MDTraj code that builds the backbone (N, CA, C; nanometers):
import mdtraj as md
import numpy as np

residues = "MET ALA LYS TRP ILE ILE LYS ASP ALA ASP GLY ASN ILE THR ASN PRO ALA ILE LYS GLY THR GLU ASP TRP VAL LYS ALA ASN PHE GLU HIS TYR GLU GLU LEU PRO PRO SER THR GLN ASN PRO PRO SER LYS GLU TRP GLU GLU ARG ARG TRP ARG ASN GLY GLU LEU HIS ASN THR ASP VAL LEU LEU LEU LEU PRO ASP HIS PRO ASP LYS ASP SER LEU THR ALA TYR ARG GLN ALA LEU ARG ASP TRP PRO SER THR GLY ASP PHE PRO ASP THR ARG PRO THR LEU GLY SER".split()
xyz = np.array([
    [0.0891, -0.0698, 0.0313],
    [0.0010, 0.0129, -0.0117],
    [0.0873, 0.0954, 0.0119],
    [0.0790, 0.1710, -0.0649],
    [0.1556, 0.3057, -0.0741],
    [0.0967, 0.4514, 0.0316],
    [0.2133, 0.5280, 0.0264],
    [0.2136, 0.6530, 0.1184],
    [0.1844, 0.7409, 0.0657],
    [0.0640, 0.8183, 0.0470],
    [0.0735, 0.9711, -0.0305],
    [0.0359, 1.1064, 0.0939],
    [0.0879, 1.2002, 0.0877],
    [0.0910, 1.3709, 0.1060],
    [-0.0676, 1.4140, 0.0628],
    [-0.1307, 1.4681, 0.1621],
    [-0.2220, 1.4980, 0.1370],
    [-0.1970, 1.6463, 0.1250],
    [-0.2846, 1.7715, 0.0528],
    [-0.2225, 1.9790, 0.0463],
    [-0.3752, 1.9213, 0.0313],
    [-0.3675, 2.1055, 0.0094],
    [-0.4699, 2.1946, 0.0522],
    [-0.4847, 2.2374, -0.1028],
    [-0.5236, 2.3030, -0.1345],
    [-0.5509, 2.4161, -0.2632],
    [-0.4369, 2.4756, -0.3085],
    [-0.4019, 2.5571, -0.1955],
    [-0.2471, 2.5701, -0.2987],
    [-0.1039, 2.5211, -0.2924],
    [-0.1222, 2.3883, -0.2312],
    [-0.0273, 2.2907, -0.2329],
    [0.0216, 2.2629, -0.1580],
    [-0.0453, 2.3365, 0.0116],
    [0.0784, 2.3269, 0.1130],
    [-0.0031, 2.1859, 0.1655],
    [0.1089, 2.1222, 0.2326],
    [0.1012, 1.9707, 0.2979],
    [0.0222, 2.0008, 0.4385],
    [-0.0955, 1.9408, 0.4308],
    [-0.2188, 1.9122, 0.4968],
    [-0.2078, 1.7813, 0.6510],
    [-0.1241, 1.6995, 0.5357],
    [-0.1057, 1.5870, 0.5912],
    [0.0017, 1.5028, 0.5504],
    [0.1284, 1.4881, 0.6781],
    [0.2526, 1.4562, 0.6130],
    [0.2312, 1.3412, 0.4993],
    [0.2011, 1.1718, 0.5852],
    [0.1657, 1.0846, 0.5408],
    [0.0992, 1.0129, 0.5995],
    [0.0028, 0.9263, 0.4843],
    [-0.1195, 0.8784, 0.5173],
    [-0.1273, 0.7053, 0.4247],
    [-0.1363, 0.6287, 0.4559],
    [-0.1227, 0.4960, 0.3266],
    [-0.2717, 0.4818, 0.3243],
    [-0.2325, 0.4462, 0.2099],
    [-0.3889, 0.4334, 0.1431],
    [-0.3728, 0.3579, -0.0393],
    [-0.4654, 0.3014, -0.1077],
    [-0.4675, 0.2765, -0.2354],
    [-0.4798, 0.3970, -0.2988],
    [-0.4264, 0.4018, -0.4457],
    [-0.4786, 0.4879, -0.5141],
    [-0.6157, 0.5454, -0.5098],
    [-0.7086, 0.4387, -0.5480],
    [-0.8366, 0.4929, -0.5122],
    [-0.8965, 0.5232, -0.4186],
    [-0.8653, 0.4589, -0.2966],
    [-0.8820, 0.5943, -0.1975],
    [-0.9036, 0.7527, -0.1866],
    [-0.7467, 0.7231, -0.1822],
    [-0.7173, 0.8455, -0.1930],
    [-0.7638, 0.9672, -0.2687],
    [-0.7641, 0.9415, -0.4417],
    [-0.8866, 0.9697, -0.5067],
    [-0.9965, 1.0069, -0.4923],
    [-1.0412, 0.8764, -0.3995],
    [-1.1937, 0.9822, -0.3811],
    [-1.2355, 1.0285, -0.2294],
    [-1.1535, 1.0442, -0.2073],
    [-1.1673, 1.1563, -0.0508],
    [-1.0903, 1.2904, -0.0225],
    [-0.9987, 1.2900, -0.1609],
    [-0.8724, 1.4083, -0.1008],
    [-0.9152, 1.4493, -0.2685],
    [-0.8548, 1.5610, -0.2367],
    [-0.8903, 1.6482, -0.3762],
    [-0.7030, 1.6945, -0.4036],
    [-0.6293, 1.7258, -0.3513],
    [-0.4935, 1.7168, -0.3792],
    [-0.4585, 1.6720, -0.3139],
    [-0.3216, 1.5828, -0.3723],
    [-0.2381, 1.4792, -0.3279],
    [-0.1163, 1.4595, -0.3859],
    [-0.0154, 1.4079, -0.3632],
    [0.0971, 1.3726, -0.3758],
    [0.1497, 1.2037, -0.3318],
    [0.1854, 1.1016, -0.4192],
    [0.2077, 1.0257, -0.3680],
    [0.3623, 1.0174, -0.3318],
    [0.4215, 0.9619, -0.2346],
    [0.4888, 0.9834, -0.1368],
    [0.6512, 0.8485, -0.2428],
    [0.7837, 0.9266, -0.2421],
    [0.7875, 0.8681, -0.3351],
    [0.8709, 0.7405, -0.2122],
    [0.9188, 0.6381, -0.3500],
    [0.9269, 0.4725, -0.2715],
    [1.0486, 0.5733, -0.1801],
    [1.0941, 0.4049, -0.1218],
    [1.1696, 0.3860, -0.0135],
    [1.3213, 0.4223, -0.0068],
    [1.3610, 0.4947, 0.0502],
    [1.5195, 0.5083, 0.0045],
    [1.6060, 0.4107, -0.0443],
    [1.5903, 0.3026, -0.1188],
    [1.6539, 0.2642, -0.2121],
    [1.6524, 0.3273, -0.3075],
    [1.5907, 0.3992, -0.3506],
    [1.5299, 0.5079, -0.5048],
    [1.5305, 0.6452, -0.4583],
    [1.6728, 0.7467, -0.4157],
    [1.6611, 0.8567, -0.3665],
    [1.5269, 0.9588, -0.4459],
    [1.4502, 1.0299, -0.3531],
    [1.3880, 1.1472, -0.4200],
    [1.4501, 1.2078, -0.5526],
    [1.3326, 1.2007, -0.6299],
    [1.3643, 1.2905, -0.7630],
    [1.3346, 1.4312, -0.7022],
    [1.4535, 1.5362, -0.8200],
    [1.4701, 1.6265, -0.8310],
    [1.3161, 1.7121, -0.7596],
    [1.2429, 1.6577, -0.9116],
    [1.0770, 1.7292, -0.8610],
    [1.0173, 1.7647, -0.7080],
    [1.0439, 1.5773, -0.6434],
    [0.9826, 1.5946, -0.4995],
    [1.0690, 1.6826, -0.3956],
    [1.2410, 1.7025, -0.4118],
    [1.3507, 1.7832, -0.3274],
    [1.2441, 1.9143, -0.3894],
    [1.2114, 1.9938, -0.4219],
    [1.2223, 2.1217, -0.5213],
    [1.0826, 2.1273, -0.4451],
    [0.9833, 2.0289, -0.4577],
    [0.8258, 2.0744, -0.3475],
    [0.8324, 2.0844, -0.2465],
    [0.9382, 2.0321, -0.1767],
    [0.9982, 2.0160, -0.0467],
    [1.0425, 2.1904, 0.0002],
    [1.0990, 2.1744, -0.0585],
    [1.1859, 2.3043, -0.0794],
    [1.0676, 2.4113, -0.0523],
    [0.9603, 2.4480, -0.1940],
    [0.9002, 2.5162, -0.2253],
    [0.7635, 2.5270, -0.0572],
    [0.7552, 2.4010, -0.0312],
    [0.6253, 2.3930, 0.0802],
    [0.6761, 2.4772, 0.2057],
    [0.8717, 2.4560, 0.2603],
    [0.9288, 2.4954, 0.2853],
    [0.9012, 2.6830, 0.3153],
    [0.9331, 2.6901, 0.1573],
    [0.9698, 2.8684, 0.2161],
    [0.7634, 2.8895, 0.2074],
    [0.6676, 2.8335, 0.1708],
    [0.5573, 2.8559, 0.1613],
    [0.4928, 2.8980, 0.3122],
    [0.5529, 2.8194, 0.3643],
    [0.5186, 2.7911, 0.5418],
    [0.6013, 2.8831, 0.5671],
    [0.7375, 2.9280, 0.5895],
    [0.8763, 3.0163, 0.6616],
    [0.8091, 3.1285, 0.6625],
    [0.7297, 3.1935, 0.5146],
    [0.6546, 3.3009, 0.5233],
    [0.5471, 3.3240, 0.4896],
    [0.4609, 3.2523, 0.5869],
    [0.3054, 3.2945, 0.5987],
    [0.3002, 3.3861, 0.7554],
    [0.4305, 3.3396, 0.8173],
    [0.3717, 3.4158, 0.9304],
    [0.3852, 3.5913, 0.8833],
    [0.5320, 3.6324, 0.8260],
    [0.4988, 3.7903, 0.7133],
    [0.4097, 3.7966, 0.7233],
    [0.2747, 3.7928, 0.6613],
    [0.2136, 3.8156, 0.5649],
    [0.0637, 3.8954, 0.6922],
    [0.0956, 3.8698, 0.7982],
    [0.0573, 3.8515, 0.9121],
    [0.0878, 4.0107, 0.9182],
    [0.1945, 4.0409, 0.8836],
    [0.1883, 4.1748, 0.9770],
    [0.1786, 4.2757, 0.8483],
    [0.0580, 4.3569, 0.9064],
    [0.0501, 4.4800, 0.8303],
    [0.1408, 4.5292, 0.7555],
    [0.2261, 4.5767, 0.7810],
    [0.3312, 4.6791, 0.8251],
    [0.4688, 4.6435, 0.7678],
    [0.4309, 4.5415, 0.6931],
    [0.5799, 4.4672, 0.6391],
    [0.6426, 4.5434, 0.4905],
    [0.7365, 4.5946, 0.5093],
    [0.7916, 4.6896, 0.4472],
    [0.7704, 4.6809, 0.3126],
    [0.7935, 4.5247, 0.2383],
    [0.8283, 4.4545, 0.1417],
    [0.6780, 4.3663, 0.1074],
    [0.5599, 4.4422, 0.1642],
    [0.4773, 4.2868, 0.1417],
    [0.4160, 4.2430, 0.0303],
    [0.4249, 4.3419, -0.1001],
    [0.3571, 4.3249, -0.2351],
    [0.4518, 4.2101, -0.2764],
    [0.6467, 4.2544, -0.2039],
    [0.7089, 4.1635, -0.3148],
    [0.6850, 4.0257, -0.2903],
    [0.7033, 4.0246, -0.1150],
    [0.6359, 3.9019, -0.0223],
    [0.5239, 3.8049, -0.1289],
    [0.3976, 3.8871, -0.1560],
    [0.3103, 3.8398, -0.1884],
    [0.3311, 3.7774, -0.3678],
    [0.3598, 3.8413, -0.4107],
    [0.3903, 3.8027, -0.5616],
    [0.5365, 3.6135, -0.5298],
    [0.6153, 3.6735, -0.4600],
    [0.7184, 3.5747, -0.3995],
    [0.6247, 3.4049, -0.4281],
    [0.5489, 3.4668, -0.3014],
    [0.4511, 3.3398, -0.2700],
    [0.3614, 3.3072, -0.3862],
    [0.2855, 3.3651, -0.4485],
    [0.2173, 3.3746, -0.6151],
    [0.3770, 3.2479, -0.6422],
    [0.4180, 3.2821, -0.6947],
    [0.5048, 3.2472, -0.8097],
    [0.5816, 3.0769, -0.7321],
    [0.5598, 3.0940, -0.5919],
    [0.5855, 2.9922, -0.5347],
    [0.4937, 2.8206, -0.5841],
    [0.3537, 2.9237, -0.5612],
    [0.2498, 2.8396, -0.5994],
    [0.2168, 2.7852, -0.7376],
    [0.2384, 2.9024, -0.8141],
    [0.2981, 2.8641, -0.9661],
    [0.3755, 2.7905, -1.0151],
    [0.5025, 2.8017, -0.9382],
    [0.6092, 2.7036, -1.0223],
    [0.5698, 2.5411, -1.0458],
    [0.5420, 2.4742, -0.9951],
    [0.5477, 2.3437, -1.0484],
    [0.5419, 2.4024, -1.1952],
    [0.3697, 2.5138, -1.1937],
    [0.3455, 2.3998, -1.3331],
    [0.3467, 2.5220, -1.4329],
    [0.4914, 2.5691, -1.4152],
    [0.6052, 2.6627, -1.5206],
    [0.6727, 2.5302, -1.6089],
    [0.7431, 2.6063, -1.7072],
    [0.8341, 2.5069, -1.7459],
    [0.9256, 2.5721, -1.6644],
    [0.9981, 2.6611, -1.5839],
    [1.0966, 2.6374, -1.4511],
    [1.1099, 2.5810, -1.3737],
    [1.0191, 2.4619, -1.3428],
    [1.0101, 2.3936, -1.2164],
    [1.0669, 2.2435, -1.3282],
    [1.1855, 2.1920, -1.2316],
    [1.2267, 2.1658, -1.1320],
    [1.3345, 2.2787, -1.1113],
    [1.4038, 2.3071, -1.2638],
    [1.5316, 2.4305, -1.2150],
    [1.5565, 2.4891, -1.2103],
    [1.4561, 2.5571, -1.1864],
    [1.4674, 2.7587, -1.1655],
    [1.3803, 2.8130, -1.0581],
    [1.4464, 2.8265, -0.9572],
    [1.3466, 2.8880, -0.8106],
    [1.3161, 2.9713, -0.8391],
    [1.2016, 3.0478, -0.7740],
    [1.1882, 3.1508, -0.7590],
    [1.2040, 3.2689, -0.6755],
    [1.2532, 3.3568, -0.6925],
    [1.3061, 3.4265, -0.5870],
    [1.2602, 3.5043, -0.5326],
    [1.2515, 3.5553, -0.4028],
    [1.2238, 3.7214, -0.3432],
    [1.2770, 3.8102, -0.4456],
    [1.1663, 3.9141, -0.4822],
    [1.2435, 4.0731, -0.5640],
    [1.2548, 4.0746, -0.7083],
    [1.1865, 3.9075, -0.7171],
    [1.2079, 3.8775, -0.9041],
    [1.0808, 3.8774, -0.9473],
])
top = md.Topology()
chain = top.add_chain()
for i, resn in enumerate(residues, 1):
    res = top.add_residue(resn, chain, resSeq=i)
    for name in ("N", "CA", "C"):
        top.add_atom(name, md.element.get_by_symbol(name[0]), res)
traj = md.Trajectory(xyz[None], top)
């Protein structure tokens, strides 16, 4: 039985790993991703980059709560670029950067 990561609509992980069949996961969750095979097969570059991206989103969550953050517009654009990145031609080779 495979392990799956359950996500919200923005691609943020909501459940780090649950076991279930593919049919069960698809029937019960809208956003998900299968965990890579065991450590015998190292995670793919795509997997590692998604993990980095999710960390960046997590680390910048609290900054959006600051109403007077000096670079809020740039931060908001960066977070949108992070969410959009996996669906672009730049993924996984070119990471979004803050302020560009």
